mmCIF file of the C-alpha atoms, coordinates in Angstrom:
data_MODEL
# 
_entry.id   MODEL 
# 
loop_
_atom_site.group_PDB 
_atom_site.id 
_atom_site.type_symbol 
_atom_site.label_atom_id 
_atom_site.label_alt_id 
_atom_site.label_comp_id 
_atom_site.label_asym_id 
_atom_site.label_entity_id 
_atom_site.label_seq_id 
_atom_site.pdbx_PDB_ins_code 
_atom_site.Cartn_x 
_atom_site.Cartn_y 
_atom_site.Cartn_z 
_atom_site.occupancy 
_atom_site.B_iso_or_equiv 
_atom_site.pdbx_formal_charge 
_atom_site.auth_seq_id 
_atom_site.auth_comp_id 
_atom_site.auth_asym_id 
_atom_site.auth_atom_id 
_atom_site.pdbx_PDB_model_num 
ATOM 1   C CA . UNK A 1 1   ? 0.000   0.000  0.000  1.00 0.00 ? 1   UNK A CA 1 
ATOM 2   C CA . UNK A 1 2   ? 1.476   3.363  -1.031 1.00 0.00 ? 2   UNK A CA 1 
ATOM 3   C CA . UNK A 1 3   ? 1.349   6.421  1.165  1.00 0.00 ? 3   UNK A CA 1 
ATOM 4   C CA . UNK A 1 4   ? 0.867   9.830  -0.487 1.00 0.00 ? 4   UNK A CA 1 
ATOM 5   C CA . UNK A 1 5   ? -0.255  13.301 0.487  1.00 0.00 ? 5   UNK A CA 1 
ATOM 6   C CA . UNK A 1 6   ? -3.604  12.606 -1.140 1.00 0.00 ? 6   UNK A CA 1 
ATOM 7   C CA . UNK A 1 7   ? -3.783  9.365  0.766  1.00 0.00 ? 7   UNK A CA 1 
ATOM 8   C CA . UNK A 1 8   ? -3.167  11.214 4.016  1.00 0.00 ? 8   UNK A CA 1 
ATOM 9   C CA . UNK A 1 9   ? -5.994  13.647 3.286  1.00 0.00 ? 9   UNK A CA 1 
ATOM 10  C CA . UNK A 1 10  ? -8.367  10.886 2.286  1.00 0.00 ? 10  UNK A CA 1 
ATOM 11  C CA . UNK A 1 11  ? -7.476  8.872  5.385  1.00 0.00 ? 11  UNK A CA 1 
ATOM 12  C CA . UNK A 1 12  ? -7.992  11.905 7.630  1.00 0.00 ? 12  UNK A CA 1 
ATOM 13  C CA . UNK A 1 13  ? -11.343 12.634 6.019  1.00 0.00 ? 13  UNK A CA 1 
ATOM 14  C CA . UNK A 1 14  ? -12.413 9.045  6.431  1.00 0.00 ? 14  UNK A CA 1 
ATOM 15  C CA . UNK A 1 15  ? -11.159 9.081  9.997  1.00 0.00 ? 15  UNK A CA 1 
ATOM 16  C CA . UNK A 1 16  ? -13.328 12.103 10.781 1.00 0.00 ? 16  UNK A CA 1 
ATOM 17  C CA . UNK A 1 17  ? -16.390 10.371 9.349  1.00 0.00 ? 17  UNK A CA 1 
ATOM 18  C CA . UNK A 1 18  ? -15.684 7.338  11.494 1.00 0.00 ? 18  UNK A CA 1 
ATOM 19  C CA . UNK A 1 19  ? -14.365 9.258  14.519 1.00 0.00 ? 19  UNK A CA 1 
ATOM 20  C CA . UNK A 1 20  ? -16.994 8.070  16.948 1.00 0.00 ? 20  UNK A CA 1 
ATOM 21  C CA . UNK A 1 21  ? -16.395 4.436  16.045 1.00 0.00 ? 21  UNK A CA 1 
ATOM 22  C CA . UNK A 1 22  ? -12.634 4.591  15.578 1.00 0.00 ? 22  UNK A CA 1 
ATOM 23  C CA . UNK A 1 23  ? -10.478 3.303  18.383 1.00 0.00 ? 23  UNK A CA 1 
ATOM 24  C CA . UNK A 1 24  ? -7.422  4.960  19.881 1.00 0.00 ? 24  UNK A CA 1 
ATOM 25  C CA . UNK A 1 25  ? -5.385  2.153  18.404 1.00 0.00 ? 25  UNK A CA 1 
ATOM 26  C CA . UNK A 1 26  ? -6.535  3.035  14.878 1.00 0.00 ? 26  UNK A CA 1 
ATOM 27  C CA . UNK A 1 27  ? -5.626  6.656  15.552 1.00 0.00 ? 27  UNK A CA 1 
ATOM 28  C CA . UNK A 1 28  ? -2.151  5.669  16.724 1.00 0.00 ? 28  UNK A CA 1 
ATOM 29  C CA . UNK A 1 29  ? -1.560  3.604  13.591 1.00 0.00 ? 29  UNK A CA 1 
ATOM 30  C CA . UNK A 1 30  ? -2.644  6.475  11.366 1.00 0.00 ? 30  UNK A CA 1 
ATOM 31  C CA . UNK A 1 31  ? -0.321  8.849  13.219 1.00 0.00 ? 31  UNK A CA 1 
ATOM 32  C CA . UNK A 1 32  ? 2.629   6.461  12.969 1.00 0.00 ? 32  UNK A CA 1 
ATOM 33  C CA . UNK A 1 33  ? 1.988   5.902  9.261  1.00 0.00 ? 33  UNK A CA 1 
ATOM 34  C CA . UNK A 1 34  ? 1.959   9.656  8.710  1.00 0.00 ? 34  UNK A CA 1 
ATOM 35  C CA . UNK A 1 35  ? 5.283   10.036 10.506 1.00 0.00 ? 35  UNK A CA 1 
ATOM 36  C CA . UNK A 1 36  ? 6.937   7.213  8.551  1.00 0.00 ? 36  UNK A CA 1 
ATOM 37  C CA . UNK A 1 37  ? 5.285   7.659  5.172  1.00 0.00 ? 37  UNK A CA 1 
ATOM 38  C CA . UNK A 1 38  ? 4.987   11.434 4.880  1.00 0.00 ? 38  UNK A CA 1 
ATOM 39  C CA . UNK A 1 39  ? 7.655   12.942 7.115  1.00 0.00 ? 39  UNK A CA 1 
ATOM 40  C CA . UNK A 1 40  ? 10.258  10.183 6.704  1.00 0.00 ? 40  UNK A CA 1 
ATOM 41  C CA . UNK A 1 41  ? 10.834  9.522  10.408 1.00 0.00 ? 41  UNK A CA 1 
ATOM 42  C CA . UNK A 1 42  ? 11.697  6.274  12.183 1.00 0.00 ? 42  UNK A CA 1 
ATOM 43  C CA . UNK A 1 43  ? 9.185   5.393  14.912 1.00 0.00 ? 43  UNK A CA 1 
ATOM 44  C CA . UNK A 1 44  ? 9.498   3.105  17.945 1.00 0.00 ? 44  UNK A CA 1 
ATOM 45  C CA . UNK A 1 45  ? 6.716   1.835  20.265 1.00 0.00 ? 45  UNK A CA 1 
ATOM 46  C CA . UNK A 1 46  ? 7.171   3.381  23.700 1.00 0.00 ? 46  UNK A CA 1 
ATOM 47  C CA . UNK A 1 47  ? 6.210   2.573  27.269 1.00 0.00 ? 47  UNK A CA 1 
ATOM 48  C CA . UNK A 1 48  ? 3.447   4.355  29.144 1.00 0.00 ? 48  UNK A CA 1 
ATOM 49  C CA . UNK A 1 49  ? 3.297   5.263  32.816 1.00 0.00 ? 49  UNK A CA 1 
ATOM 50  C CA . UNK A 1 50  ? 0.123   4.396  34.700 1.00 0.00 ? 50  UNK A CA 1 
ATOM 51  C CA . UNK A 1 51  ? -0.236  5.236  38.367 1.00 0.00 ? 51  UNK A CA 1 
ATOM 52  C CA . UNK A 1 52  ? 3.491   5.753  38.711 1.00 0.00 ? 52  UNK A CA 1 
ATOM 53  C CA . UNK A 1 53  ? 4.327   2.355  37.239 1.00 0.00 ? 53  UNK A CA 1 
ATOM 54  C CA . UNK A 1 54  ? 5.814   1.722  33.815 1.00 0.00 ? 54  UNK A CA 1 
ATOM 55  C CA . UNK A 1 55  ? 4.026   -0.470 31.300 1.00 0.00 ? 55  UNK A CA 1 
ATOM 56  C CA . UNK A 1 56  ? 7.336   -2.241 30.644 1.00 0.00 ? 56  UNK A CA 1 
ATOM 57  C CA . UNK A 1 57  ? 6.678   -4.167 33.870 1.00 0.00 ? 57  UNK A CA 1 
ATOM 58  C CA . UNK A 1 58  ? 9.966   -3.330 35.609 1.00 0.00 ? 58  UNK A CA 1 
ATOM 59  C CA . UNK A 1 59  ? 9.458   -2.252 39.193 1.00 0.00 ? 59  UNK A CA 1 
ATOM 60  C CA . UNK A 1 60  ? 12.826  -0.464 39.095 1.00 0.00 ? 60  UNK A CA 1 
ATOM 61  C CA . UNK A 1 61  ? 12.339  1.174  35.684 1.00 0.00 ? 61  UNK A CA 1 
ATOM 62  C CA . UNK A 1 62  ? 14.607  4.264  35.587 1.00 0.00 ? 62  UNK A CA 1 
ATOM 63  C CA . UNK A 1 63  ? 12.395  6.148  33.092 1.00 0.00 ? 63  UNK A CA 1 
ATOM 64  C CA . UNK A 1 64  ? 8.746   5.143  33.626 1.00 0.00 ? 64  UNK A CA 1 
ATOM 65  C CA . UNK A 1 65  ? 6.697   5.852  30.540 1.00 0.00 ? 65  UNK A CA 1 
ATOM 66  C CA . UNK A 1 66  ? 9.573   7.542  28.713 1.00 0.00 ? 66  UNK A CA 1 
ATOM 67  C CA . UNK A 1 67  ? 11.539  4.863  26.881 1.00 0.00 ? 67  UNK A CA 1 
ATOM 68  C CA . UNK A 1 68  ? 11.153  2.386  23.999 1.00 0.00 ? 68  UNK A CA 1 
ATOM 69  C CA . UNK A 1 69  ? 9.443   -0.897 24.779 1.00 0.00 ? 69  UNK A CA 1 
ATOM 70  C CA . UNK A 1 70  ? 11.691  -2.657 22.298 1.00 0.00 ? 70  UNK A CA 1 
ATOM 71  C CA . UNK A 1 71  ? 14.319  -0.662 20.360 1.00 0.00 ? 71  UNK A CA 1 
ATOM 72  C CA . UNK A 1 72  ? 14.496  -3.492 17.823 1.00 0.00 ? 72  UNK A CA 1 
ATOM 73  C CA . UNK A 1 73  ? 10.800  -2.984 16.990 1.00 0.00 ? 73  UNK A CA 1 
ATOM 74  C CA . UNK A 1 74  ? 11.588  0.189  15.034 1.00 0.00 ? 74  UNK A CA 1 
ATOM 75  C CA . UNK A 1 75  ? 9.109   1.035  12.272 1.00 0.00 ? 75  UNK A CA 1 
ATOM 76  C CA . UNK A 1 76  ? 11.337  2.565  9.587  1.00 0.00 ? 76  UNK A CA 1 
ATOM 77  C CA . UNK A 1 77  ? 10.818  5.653  7.506  1.00 0.00 ? 77  UNK A CA 1 
ATOM 78  C CA . UNK A 1 78  ? 8.821   4.800  4.416  1.00 0.00 ? 78  UNK A CA 1 
ATOM 79  C CA . UNK A 1 79  ? 6.626   2.241  6.160  1.00 0.00 ? 79  UNK A CA 1 
ATOM 80  C CA . UNK A 1 80  ? 3.050   2.206  4.816  1.00 0.00 ? 80  UNK A CA 1 
ATOM 81  C CA . UNK A 1 81  ? -0.167  1.967  6.795  1.00 0.00 ? 81  UNK A CA 1 
ATOM 82  C CA . UNK A 1 82  ? -0.220  -1.789 6.164  1.00 0.00 ? 82  UNK A CA 1 
ATOM 83  C CA . UNK A 1 83  ? 3.360   -2.092 7.458  1.00 0.00 ? 83  UNK A CA 1 
ATOM 84  C CA . UNK A 1 84  ? 2.507   -0.036 10.529 1.00 0.00 ? 84  UNK A CA 1 
ATOM 85  C CA . UNK A 1 85  ? -0.644  -2.034 11.229 1.00 0.00 ? 85  UNK A CA 1 
ATOM 86  C CA . UNK A 1 86  ? 1.354   -5.268 11.288 1.00 0.00 ? 86  UNK A CA 1 
ATOM 87  C CA . UNK A 1 87  ? 4.182   -3.839 13.417 1.00 0.00 ? 87  UNK A CA 1 
ATOM 88  C CA . UNK A 1 88  ? 2.096   -1.775 15.847 1.00 0.00 ? 88  UNK A CA 1 
ATOM 89  C CA . UNK A 1 89  ? -0.320  -4.646 16.417 1.00 0.00 ? 89  UNK A CA 1 
ATOM 90  C CA . UNK A 1 90  ? 2.349   -6.257 18.594 1.00 0.00 ? 90  UNK A CA 1 
ATOM 91  C CA . UNK A 1 91  ? 2.302   -3.290 21.000 1.00 0.00 ? 91  UNK A CA 1 
ATOM 92  C CA . UNK A 1 92  ? -1.309  -2.191 21.589 1.00 0.00 ? 92  UNK A CA 1 
ATOM 93  C CA . UNK A 1 93  ? -1.553  1.083  23.467 1.00 0.00 ? 93  UNK A CA 1 
ATOM 94  C CA . UNK A 1 94  ? 2.133   1.933  23.034 1.00 0.00 ? 94  UNK A CA 1 
ATOM 95  C CA . UNK A 1 95  ? 3.280   5.533  23.089 1.00 0.00 ? 95  UNK A CA 1 
ATOM 96  C CA . UNK A 1 96  ? 4.696   6.871  19.841 1.00 0.00 ? 96  UNK A CA 1 
ATOM 97  C CA . UNK A 1 97  ? 8.402   7.664  20.070 1.00 0.00 ? 97  UNK A CA 1 
ATOM 98  C CA . UNK A 1 98  ? 10.508  9.192  17.316 1.00 0.00 ? 98  UNK A CA 1 
ATOM 99  C CA . UNK A 1 99  ? 14.026  7.852  16.876 1.00 0.00 ? 99  UNK A CA 1 
ATOM 100 C CA . UNK A 1 100 ? 16.573  10.682 16.810 1.00 0.00 ? 100 UNK A CA 1 
ATOM 101 C CA . UNK A 1 101 ? 19.750  10.677 14.757 1.00 0.00 ? 101 UNK A CA 1 
ATOM 102 C CA . UNK A 1 102 ? 18.888  9.678  11.203 1.00 0.00 ? 102 UNK A CA 1 
ATOM 103 C CA . UNK A 1 103 ? 16.363  12.193 9.844  1.00 0.00 ? 103 UNK A CA 1 
ATOM 104 C CA . UNK A 1 104 ? 16.959  14.803 12.539 1.00 0.00 ? 104 UNK A CA 1 
ATOM 105 C CA . UNK A 1 105 ? 18.733  15.637 15.783 1.00 0.00 ? 105 UNK A CA 1 
ATOM 106 C CA . UNK A 1 106 ? 17.190  17.712 18.565 1.00 0.00 ? 106 UNK A CA 1 
ATOM 107 C CA . UNK A 1 107 ? 18.262  20.804 20.480 1.00 0.00 ? 107 UNK A CA 1 
ATOM 108 C CA . UNK A 1 108 ? 16.498  20.874 23.866 1.00 0.00 ? 108 UNK A CA 1 
ATOM 109 C CA . UNK A 1 109 ? 15.883  23.959 26.002 1.00 0.00 ? 109 UNK A CA 1 
ATOM 110 C CA . UNK A 1 110 ? 13.330  24.910 28.698 1.00 0.00 ? 110 UNK A CA 1 
ATOM 111 C CA . UNK A 1 111 ? 9.892   25.387 27.147 1.00 0.00 ? 111 UNK A CA 1 
ATOM 112 C CA . UNK A 1 112 ? 9.585   29.012 28.241 1.00 0.00 ? 112 UNK A CA 1 
ATOM 113 C CA . UNK A 1 113 ? 12.936  29.804 26.614 1.00 0.00 ? 113 UNK A CA 1 
ATOM 114 C CA . UNK A 1 114 ? 11.935  27.842 23.534 1.00 0.00 ? 114 UNK A CA 1 
ATOM 115 C CA . UNK A 1 115 ? 8.745   29.844 23.100 1.00 0.00 ? 115 UNK A CA 1 
ATOM 116 C CA . UNK A 1 116 ? 10.643  33.116 23.325 1.00 0.00 ? 116 UNK A CA 1 
ATOM 117 C CA . UNK A 1 117 ? 13.261  31.836 20.894 1.00 0.00 ? 117 UNK A CA 1 
ATOM 118 C CA . UNK A 1 118 ? 10.557  30.824 18.409 1.00 0.00 ? 118 UNK A CA 1 
ATOM 119 C CA . UNK A 1 119 ? 9.222   34.387 18.336 1.00 0.00 ? 119 UNK A CA 1 
ATOM 120 C CA . UNK A 1 120 ? 12.707  35.802 17.754 1.00 0.00 ? 120 UNK A CA 1 
ATOM 121 C CA . UNK A 1 121 ? 13.621  33.252 15.086 1.00 0.00 ? 121 UNK A CA 1 
ATOM 122 C CA . UNK A 1 122 ? 10.366  33.730 13.185 1.00 0.00 ? 122 UNK A CA 1 
ATOM 123 C CA . UNK A 1 123 ? 10.823  37.509 13.208 1.00 0.00 ? 123 UNK A CA 1 
ATOM 124 C CA . UNK A 1 124 ? 14.336  37.068 11.809 1.00 0.00 ? 124 UNK A CA 1 
ATOM 125 C CA . UNK A 1 125 ? 13.054  34.758 9.072  1.00 0.00 ? 125 UNK A CA 1 
ATOM 126 C CA . UNK A 1 126 ? 15.249  31.875 10.188 1.00 0.00 ? 126 UNK A CA 1 
ATOM 127 C CA . UNK A 1 127 ? 14.135  28.537 8.715  1.00 0.00 ? 127 UNK A CA 1 
ATOM 128 C CA . UNK A 1 128 ? 12.631  26.318 11.388 1.00 0.00 ? 128 UNK A CA 1 
ATOM 129 C CA . UNK A 1 129 ? 11.736  22.663 11.709 1.00 0.00 ? 129 UNK A CA 1 
ATOM 130 C CA . UNK A 1 130 ? 9.143   21.047 13.951 1.00 0.00 ? 130 UNK A CA 1 
ATOM 131 C CA . UNK A 1 131 ? 9.227   21.872 17.665 1.00 0.00 ? 131 UNK A CA 1 
ATOM 132 C CA . UNK A 1 132 ? 7.734   19.730 20.439 1.00 0.00 ? 132 UNK A CA 1 
ATOM 133 C CA . UNK A 1 133 ? 6.764   20.801 23.962 1.00 0.00 ? 133 UNK A CA 1 
ATOM 134 C CA . UNK A 1 134 ? 6.951   18.057 26.585 1.00 0.00 ? 134 UNK A CA 1 
ATOM 135 C CA . UNK A 1 135 ? 4.764   17.884 29.713 1.00 0.00 ? 135 UNK A CA 1 
ATOM 136 C CA . UNK A 1 136 ? 7.994   18.164 31.697 1.00 0.00 ? 136 UNK A CA 1 
ATOM 137 C CA . UNK A 1 137 ? 8.455   21.730 30.413 1.00 0.00 ? 137 UNK A CA 1 
ATOM 138 C CA . UNK A 1 138 ? 11.062  21.163 27.719 1.00 0.00 ? 138 UNK A CA 1 
ATOM 139 C CA . UNK A 1 139 ? 11.118  22.307 24.092 1.00 0.00 ? 139 UNK A CA 1 
ATOM 140 C CA . UNK A 1 140 ? 12.599  20.030 21.414 1.00 0.00 ? 140 UNK A CA 1 
ATOM 141 C CA . UNK A 1 141 ? 13.782  21.826 18.256 1.00 0.00 ? 141 UNK A CA 1 
ATOM 142 C CA . UNK A 1 142 ? 14.299  19.494 15.279 1.00 0.00 ? 142 UNK A CA 1 
ATOM 143 C CA . UNK A 1 143 ? 17.560  20.251 13.456 1.00 0.00 ? 143 UNK A CA 1 
ATOM 144 C CA . UNK A 1 144 ? 19.658  18.543 10.809 1.00 0.00 ? 144 UNK A CA 1 
ATOM 145 C CA . UNK A 1 145 ? 21.368  15.273 11.768 1.00 0.00 ? 145 UNK A CA 1 
ATOM 146 C CA . UNK A 1 146 ? 24.852  15.633 13.246 1.00 0.00 ? 146 UNK A CA 1 
ATOM 147 C CA . UNK A 1 147 ? 23.999  18.475 15.610 1.00 0.00 ? 147 UNK A CA 1 
ATOM 148 C CA . UNK A 1 148 ? 24.560  16.403 18.748 1.00 0.00 ? 148 UNK A CA 1 
ATOM 149 C CA . UNK A 1 149 ? 28.130  15.594 17.714 1.00 0.00 ? 149 UNK A CA 1 
ATOM 150 C CA . UNK A 1 150 ? 28.824  19.159 16.580 1.00 0.00 ? 150 UNK A CA 1 
ATOM 151 C CA . UNK A 1 151 ? 27.286  20.972 19.554 1.00 0.00 ? 151 UNK A CA 1 
ATOM 152 C CA . UNK A 1 152 ? 30.451  21.452 21.671 1.00 0.00 ? 152 UNK A CA 1 
ATOM 153 C CA . UNK A 1 153 ? 32.323  22.865 18.658 1.00 0.00 ? 153 UNK A CA 1 
ATOM 154 C CA . UNK A 1 154 ? 29.446  25.122 17.645 1.00 0.00 ? 154 UNK A CA 1 
ATOM 155 C CA . UNK A 1 155 ? 29.066  26.510 21.162 1.00 0.00 ? 155 UNK A CA 1 
ATOM 156 C CA . UNK A 1 156 ? 32.822  27.140 21.318 1.00 0.00 ? 156 UNK A CA 1 
ATOM 157 C CA . UNK A 1 157 ? 32.820  29.018 18.019 1.00 0.00 ? 157 UNK A CA 1 
ATOM 158 C CA . UNK A 1 158 ? 29.900  31.148 19.171 1.00 0.00 ? 158 UNK A CA 1 
ATOM 159 C CA . UNK A 1 159 ? 31.493  31.929 22.526 1.00 0.00 ? 159 UNK A CA 1 
ATOM 160 C CA . UNK A 1 160 ? 28.957  30.013 24.590 1.00 0.00 ? 160 UNK A CA 1 
ATOM 161 C CA . UNK A 1 161 ? 31.175  27.090 25.583 1.00 0.00 ? 161 UNK A CA 1 
ATOM 162 C CA . UNK A 1 162 ? 31.898  28.396 29.096 1.00 0.00 ? 162 UNK A CA 1 
ATOM 163 C CA . UNK A 1 163 ? 28.379  29.661 29.849 1.00 0.00 ? 163 UNK A CA 1 
ATOM 164 C CA . UNK A 1 164 ? 25.978  27.894 32.172 1.00 0.00 ? 164 UNK A CA 1 
ATOM 165 C CA . UNK A 1 165 ? 23.311  26.880 29.672 1.00 0.00 ? 165 UNK A CA 1 
ATOM 166 C CA . UNK A 1 166 ? 20.271  24.676 30.135 1.00 0.00 ? 166 UNK A CA 1 
ATOM 167 C CA . UNK A 1 167 ? 20.675  23.548 26.539 1.00 0.00 ? 167 UNK A CA 1 
ATOM 168 C CA . UNK A 1 168 ? 21.324  20.013 25.359 1.00 0.00 ? 168 UNK A CA 1 
ATOM 169 C CA . UNK A 1 169 ? 21.442  18.004 22.154 1.00 0.00 ? 169 UNK A CA 1 
ATOM 170 C CA . UNK A 1 170 ? 19.820  14.652 21.467 1.00 0.00 ? 170 UNK A CA 1 
ATOM 171 C CA . UNK A 1 171 ? 21.299  12.415 18.799 1.00 0.00 ? 171 UNK A CA 1 
ATOM 172 C CA . UNK A 1 172 ? 21.618  8.798  17.707 1.00 0.00 ? 172 UNK A CA 1 
ATOM 173 C CA . UNK A 1 173 ? 20.225  6.413  20.327 1.00 0.00 ? 173 UNK A CA 1 
ATOM 174 C CA . UNK A 1 174 ? 17.858  9.012  21.801 1.00 0.00 ? 174 UNK A CA 1 
ATOM 175 C CA . UNK A 1 175 ? 14.081  9.205  21.395 1.00 0.00 ? 175 UNK A CA 1 
ATOM 176 C CA . UNK A 1 176 ? 11.486  11.947 21.757 1.00 0.00 ? 176 UNK A CA 1 
ATOM 177 C CA . UNK A 1 177 ? 7.800   11.446 22.512 1.00 0.00 ? 177 UNK A CA 1 
ATOM 178 C CA . UNK A 1 178 ? 5.636   12.427 19.558 1.00 0.00 ? 178 UNK A CA 1 
ATOM 179 C CA . UNK A 1 179 ? 2.397   14.335 20.043 1.00 0.00 ? 179 UNK A CA 1 
ATOM 180 C CA . UNK A 1 180 ? -0.158  13.448 21.202 1.00 0.00 ? 180 UNK A CA 1 
ATOM 181 C CA . UNK A 1 181 ? 1.388   10.564 23.159 1.00 0.00 ? 181 UNK A CA 1 
ATOM 182 C CA . UNK A 1 182 ? 1.708   10.805 26.925 1.00 0.00 ? 182 UNK A CA 1 
ATOM 183 C CA . UNK A 1 183 ? 5.188   11.062 28.404 1.00 0.00 ? 183 UNK A CA 1 
ATOM 184 C CA . UNK A 1 184 ? 5.945   9.767  31.866 1.00 0.00 ? 184 UNK A CA 1 
ATOM 185 C CA . UNK A 1 185 ? 2.300   9.825  32.932 1.00 0.00 ? 185 UNK A CA 1 
ATOM 186 C CA . UNK A 1 186 ? 2.412   13.640 33.088 1.00 0.00 ? 186 UNK A CA 1 
ATOM 187 C CA . UNK A 1 187 ? 0.330   14.417 30.031 1.00 0.00 ? 187 UNK A CA 1 
ATOM 188 C CA . UNK A 1 188 ? 0.701   14.601 26.266 1.00 0.00 ? 188 UNK A CA 1 
ATOM 189 C CA . UNK A 1 189 ? 3.506   16.037 24.228 1.00 0.00 ? 189 UNK A CA 1 
ATOM 190 C CA . UNK A 1 190 ? 2.283   18.864 21.988 1.00 0.00 ? 190 UNK A CA 1 
ATOM 191 C CA . UNK A 1 191 ? 3.488   20.683 18.884 1.00 0.00 ? 191 UNK A CA 1 
ATOM 192 C CA . UNK A 1 192 ? 4.788   24.210 19.368 1.00 0.00 ? 192 UNK A CA 1 
ATOM 193 C CA . UNK A 1 193 ? 5.469   24.120 15.625 1.00 0.00 ? 193 UNK A CA 1 
ATOM 194 C CA . UNK A 1 194 ? 3.911   21.183 13.761 1.00 0.00 ? 194 UNK A CA 1 
ATOM 195 C CA . UNK A 1 195 ? 5.656   19.411 10.896 1.00 0.00 ? 195 UNK A CA 1 
ATOM 196 C CA . UNK A 1 196 ? 5.085   20.430 7.303  1.00 0.00 ? 196 UNK A CA 1 
ATOM 197 C CA . UNK A 1 197 ? 6.479   19.178 4.020  1.00 0.00 ? 197 UNK A CA 1 
ATOM 198 C CA . UNK A 1 198 ? 9.168   21.840 3.809  1.00 0.00 ? 198 UNK A CA 1 
ATOM 199 C CA . UNK A 1 199 ? 10.298  21.605 7.445  1.00 0.00 ? 199 UNK A CA 1 
ATOM 200 C CA . UNK A 1 200 ? 9.983   17.956 8.463  1.00 0.00 ? 200 UNK A CA 1 
ATOM 201 C CA . UNK A 1 201 ? 12.013  16.456 5.641  1.00 0.00 ? 201 UNK A CA 1 
ATOM 202 C CA . UNK A 1 202 ? 14.739  19.116 5.658  1.00 0.00 ? 202 UNK A CA 1 
ATOM 203 C CA . UNK A 1 203 ? 15.238  20.461 9.181  1.00 0.00 ? 203 UNK A CA 1 
ATOM 204 C CA . UNK A 1 204 ? 17.567  23.462 9.492  1.00 0.00 ? 204 UNK A CA 1 
ATOM 205 C CA . UNK A 1 205 ? 21.222  23.322 10.394 1.00 0.00 ? 205 UNK A CA 1 
ATOM 206 C CA . UNK A 1 206 ? 21.710  23.738 14.140 1.00 0.00 ? 206 UNK A CA 1 
ATOM 207 C CA . UNK A 1 207 ? 24.066  26.689 13.682 1.00 0.00 ? 207 UNK A CA 1 
ATOM 208 C CA . UNK A 1 208 ? 21.194  28.794 12.307 1.00 0.00 ? 208 UNK A CA 1 
ATOM 209 C CA . UNK A 1 209 ? 19.212  28.454 15.541 1.00 0.00 ? 209 UNK A CA 1 
ATOM 210 C CA . UNK A 1 210 ? 21.872  27.911 18.145 1.00 0.00 ? 210 UNK A CA 1 
ATOM 211 C CA . UNK A 1 211 ? 22.907  31.493 18.775 1.00 0.00 ? 211 UNK A CA 1 
ATOM 212 C CA . UNK A 1 212 ? 19.347  32.541 19.578 1.00 0.00 ? 212 UNK A CA 1 
ATOM 213 C CA . UNK A 1 213 ? 18.587  29.401 21.585 1.00 0.00 ? 213 UNK A CA 1 
ATOM 214 C CA . UNK A 1 214 ? 21.769  29.812 23.634 1.00 0.00 ? 214 UNK A CA 1 
ATOM 215 C CA . UNK A 1 215 ? 21.096  33.509 24.291 1.00 0.00 ? 215 UNK A CA 1 
ATOM 216 C CA . UNK A 1 216 ? 17.503  32.937 25.400 1.00 0.00 ? 216 UNK A CA 1 
ATOM 217 C CA . UNK A 1 217 ? 18.419  29.874 27.478 1.00 0.00 ? 217 UNK A CA 1 
ATOM 218 C CA . UNK A 1 218 ? 21.189  31.863 29.171 1.00 0.00 ? 218 UNK A CA 1 
ATOM 219 C CA . UNK A 1 219 ? 18.853  34.781 29.920 1.00 0.00 ? 219 UNK A CA 1 
ATOM 220 C CA . UNK A 1 220 ? 16.288  32.348 31.311 1.00 0.00 ? 220 UNK A CA 1 
ATOM 221 C CA . UNK A 1 221 ? 18.902  30.845 33.603 1.00 0.00 ? 221 UNK A CA 1 
ATOM 222 C CA . UNK A 1 222 ? 19.912  34.277 34.882 1.00 0.00 ? 222 UNK A CA 1 
ATOM 223 C CA . UNK A 1 223 ? 16.337  35.420 35.495 1.00 0.00 ? 223 UNK A CA 1 
# 
């Protein structure tokens, strides 16, 4: 089964007509198929936290509701709705996690700082990718792959290497919770800037955003 923009629209329209009868599981599969088939992202089924316990079943889980259930169960970019239905059927109710490092890396800052940075960057006309807000109060800016490895060098070149910054990079091996999945039992992740065709498939280079993100994060830390 192919997956096209027209197919997405038709599926969404059909989903609205069947919304009262559709299950949350169907909605999850549609979301995952959109991420893999339209945006080109790798997706992994994630754990959920219920009543303080992790759905992975480990009593000593270090990250309840905020980690992959099985990293080897990755649904790769390009997977169709049929592919997703077969793969996701093994993990009913799983959270939707996006694998970082192949299609994008992530620059993470406090959400309040991220919101202020978004306003500045949009006013300057800087190209932006998707941005996620987590229920833990963090903002995840999608940037081109390689940013995590380059971050120390970039901060050094910009003169921010010795500043106390609440700014971090996520790269290969990391995962972010995709909206509208719950993270850690604290509520859903949300889009501060949702994906679009021109931003999801070609996220900006980290250096274009980093100066503003570092400045705002530093000001937030000094406030």
